[in-house]
Steps between C-alpha positions, in 0.01 A plus 500: 500500500579315821848561647742210480539279808794595730766231517441221753761378744721197491342157447786327678398322819180542696313818410451591873764431761452603864805460720506547874217750491439688825223755555473707821232751599562767759197541730425666831498155663831392354651353182283258308716234340243418230730304274820348641751352254267345232644370173334343199492511118225478234565414137292610204209271439491373865282586794622530856231473776584684824295379789467566872274654757425871521809689616744244363655753253337390172360827386787707643736296282295571186472871572877514552556345157276766341656783702170603659613541861524843664871571475509741794386236748630184333847349480559243226821302454611201299454466126190501274620415147246548226644402165848514657464860638500559873205716609609547859632851526384591157341855480117505513481644154691205356284247679187684382617447143514126555171482687228413254734418216738238638302412813139548610269411785147378532380633831274312747212746486446633145218731625752697706779469240288639222416872516122544546483831307651381173368243256664159498618551140658840574701354781627215283578738219695730729703207630589428141592860404735540800736253320400593146498878508479528117180299487187701425195495727317312233774232482505473880124465514508224243769325695271517811216350294722223378626416849149499649402254230810289556424452867143384417290810567193488270427796271831669572433795266205589722646401836808713435298814591349359818619572852632250755175500704318383188709180484441191715776375727629250243484758221696750708764243561522432129532874432778516753679220319448678170662812641788302640564329173442794267878548454582127481711492818753222552419467871147495640433501875144389601415579861202282603341539157202279578409624852125571548412336166273201470659171406384508142644847443818395684549218257446731202754755633761225560445354152530853360837555673629166370389578140655845515822356638516259210446782257749746651747256670487714811652412838211508758509535882172385653446615861225316672390317813308241292708183463242369253575791265867439537476132414293585196715774337847525661822327392692578813401601861660724754362470850559804725461541871604797716656679208724204409491217253451165682456271196556533126471250218281375221125457554552127504766520769337754726139388482548124476820454696510794738793522741427790733258480789340828400424367153351187666280733699382693201412175317325336794283809556330479164259231365645225284308321227709191559481479878242335717159668465462518881858616565526808722685807377807578717558871536837643591492593865576857606537812290761629255786687675544873528748615241619768748584236765572173324566194717866406538639212298240348264205743488259208473619316818231643735235337278698191395396161652853368443715788625618297807647222281830674420625608836479878537597591144152610398508767766855618451605454139333626181486202257655547156326409185669176393444246224347166601534178313336627180683757290329841515306419814604741779387496860589708807448263797719368782331156496732237340367391162449141613289629792288716271442211269386281788273768651339572166442129422355424849301813586444724192413247234252348746262797464511481125686819407695544179424152369 
């Protein structure tokens, strides 16, 4: 007989609350400020998309939530509240009990995340038995078969005994999702879940996540560089740059009425179905900053076309995340709001982004 479910945590407020999260790595070259004062919340049944270039702090944030950083070389401060309990400073053993049951992660590369020497079904079954120690091997195996079928893998009773290399890329990703959801976690973090998949399989995976969220009412964090994916599945968006949040709001606010020059750059560097067919893509000039030696003031100012429009504040003062005219829409930029509105109307909308 399967063991009873352990009690879940409080349903009051957002299921995940991250407050002033800071993550530092000690390296031979200096201290890497990978995440620098990031705050956000995710409620059950909602999806937060975290976007930004490589090195912006997206994946580091997710690994901090799951307690997967090397504690000997990493310093984490702030608060990470999961179901009302702060995980920062919690012993590794306690976080391990939560991982897989209360929160789980779909990794970017399922081929490296799945062990090549064990069958897919055995790995899913073991993930189940960790949190259900009284479950028999037969019960755990049946649970694995059920989960493989639930995520759309054909002939799950046969596939359960196959190895990761016998699965296609899309099937491996589905198996990874099955393993992540085998204990019905309340929080699911998906780190680039559709990378390297063709567009048809991408759509299937995204539809699967949406269906499973409807079934389990999970809170989901979707980490991606693909703004098209964000617009399709996310409810809210957090834009990160240089380890900090530069814009945060609903999908409608951030993708259709963006307020930060970096968000404008992200949107103008991808094709738009609604823009002019012959419109040129406008890449963001320069490269992301070093997290060991971040620029002073606004980290984006060396790449910002409008940094000289607010005196010298962009170079000397770190902008705070403040609400703009719409409730819930937060932006960290020194440009006055009226100036941002004018710039966006005159220069950004002209190339057809976010329309």
